[in-house]
Residue, then its C-alpha position, 0 to 999 in steps of 0.5 A: x500500500x505504501x507504493x500506491x500512496x507514493x504514486x498518487x502525486x505522480x498520478x495527479x500530475x500526469x492526469x493534469x498533463x493528459x488534459x493539457x498536452x497537445x502535439x504540434x499538429x493539434x493531435x492529443x498525446x493523452x493516450x500516450x500519457x495514459x499508458x505511461x500512468x498505468x506503466x508507472x503504477x504497475x512498476x511500483x507495485x511490481x517492485x514490492x513483489x520483486x524485492x521478495x522474489x530477489x532474495x529467493x532467486x539469489x539463493x537459488x543462483x548461489x547454490x547452482x553457480x559452481x555447478x553451472x559455471x561452464x554452461x554459463x560461459x557458453x550461454x554468455x558467449x552465445x548472448x554476446x554473439x547475438x547482441x553483436x549481430x543485432x547491431x548490424x542487422x536490426x530486428x525487422x530489417x529488410x533488404x535496402x536493395x529495392x530503394x533506388x534514388x530518382x534520377x532527375x534532381x528536383x530539389x537539393x539543399x545542403x545549406x551551403x549558401x545559407x549563413x549560420x543563424x539564418x533560416x534557409x532561403x529555400x524553405x518555409x516554416x510556421x515557427x522558427x529554425x536556424x542554420x547550425x553546425x554540429x561538432x564532429x559532423x560535416x556540413x550545415x544543418x537546419x535546426x528546427x525549433x520545438x513545435x515548428x513545421x518546415x518544408x522545402x519550397x517547390x514550384x509545383x506538387x511532387x511527381x507521382x513517382x519520386x524519391x525523398x532522402x534526408x539526414x536526421x541528427x538525433x541529439x539527446x533531449x535531456x532525459x529523452x533520447x530523441x526529439x518528437x519527429x514527424x515527416x510526411x505529405x500534406x495538401x496544405x500549400x501554405x502552412x502559415x495560413x492553414x493548420x496541418x491538423x485540420x487537413x488530411x495528411x500521411x505522416x511517419x512519427x519517430x519518438x523515444x523518450x527513455x529506456x523505460x518507454x516504448x521505442x515507437x514509430x507511428x504512421x497514419x493519416x489524421x490519426x495513427x493507423x499503425x506502429x513499428x516497435x522493432x526498430x532500434x531507434x535508441x541506438x541512433x541517439x547522438x548519431x545520424x539517421x538516413x531517411x529514404x522515401x519512395x513514392x510510386x503513385x499511391x504506394x509509399x515506402x519509408x526506410x530508416x537507414x537500411x530498414x524498410x519500415x513502411x510499405x503501403x500500396x494505397x497511402x497517397x492521393x494526388x493532393x497529398x503530394x502538394x507539400x512534403x514537411x518535417x516537424x519537431x512536435x510539441x511535447x511537455x516539457x518543451x524540448x530545449x534542443x531542436x531537430x536537426x535536418x540536412x542533405x535533403x534530396x528530392x528526385x523524380x523516379x519516372x524511369x527505372x534508373x537501374x535498367x536504364x543505366x545498363x541499357x545505355x552502357x550496352x547499347x549506346x556505349x556510354x552511361x552517366x548517373x548522378x545517383x552514385x553518392x559520396x560523403x561530402x568532399x570524400x571518396x566514400x560511397x554512400x550505402x544507398x548507392x550500392x544498388x546502382x553500382x551492383x547493376x554494373x557489376x552484374x552486367x560485367x559478370x554476365x559479359x566476360x569480354x566487357x571492359x569499361x572506363x569509369x570517369x568521375x566528375x565534380x561540381x565547380x565548388x573548390x579549387x580545380x586541382x582539389x576537384x580533379x583529385x577528388x574525381x579521380x579518387x571517386x572513380x577509383x572507389x567505384x572500381x574497387x567496389x566492383x573488383x572486390x564485390x563482383x570479382x571483376x579482373x582489374x584489367x577490365x576496368x580503367x579510371x579517370x577523373x575530370x574534376x569540374x571541367x565537363x559540366x552538364x548544368x550550371x554550377x550556380x544552383x544546388x540542382x545544377x551542382x547535383x547534376x554535375x556530380x556524376x559518374x560515367x561508365x564508358x564501354x572500351 
């Protein structure tokens, strides 16, 4: 009875929050608070029972400790091995190979031209945000303030086949492991004049407050329609999480890092493609640290880029793609690009006499000599991937770097720069 009495002040406080807490899109978080109240009371009662059981269990464990020492070591080794495997292959993980970035860049922003402290020029918000940097992380980030919605400004709705990619930095929020993250699609064109809550939308929400609470990913329309609790979101605390979204007419697929968490065949209607938004949801108490977003890339996916790349190489003798992505100013291939390179690898394996030259290109930022060196190293990185992963004889692949000397678009816009950062495959 003592434990239940102790819980009453906590219970009163939480029920007060139940009737006052509202999310940034107008959704009540009362149901979540109810669950936390019940969990807290149940844990208090369980603690009293556990204290009595612990003494009994301690005696049993002590009596059997010496007799089972050898078996215990085997079990410990087995658990350690299993835990290591989980970190590389999370529960519920699915192949990333079916995600292919769109080939025609419609919007790309790394905030290179935006000054720190300013709100980015190509975005809109109903609240506030600012350009920031993060210690130990490359580039600039949009820090979205608590309770704010942001979105890239596009001149027209998203095409019915497109891909969206961006990075989230999940900075620890005091006692919480992540901010309250929501992203999705809405018919609202001007978020300053219309509230997202009063319109249809399709969204994905990510949140994780503490180890005692559930690891929760929700998705739905005006209200949640499904959850995913098997993604290890807490392992990304103070780390970068790459988000990839593929839209094929009404179908939506959402990937977190390598894991496909959503694949809904009839989720989107045409008007929902008006605006793609990202939200740092309202929680109580308010987050003091913003939600960090960077490297947003939106591209049209009207053509199957994988089959087109190989088709052009074999039939036209040359193929070019800007879908092989690298870390900023480095020759490290991003893992979401492996599926594109794999198509070339399969073509080389199935055509033993085929020889190719790989040519790297960069945008016009930086010194010409640095760009030339970077383009050479990136071409060599693609070559090494093909040799190491497909067993291709190195004599069948040559490499070259051309820096920014052969642009295919103006280097004055982010979209133009994205087109110039490309890899060519030339039949020899």
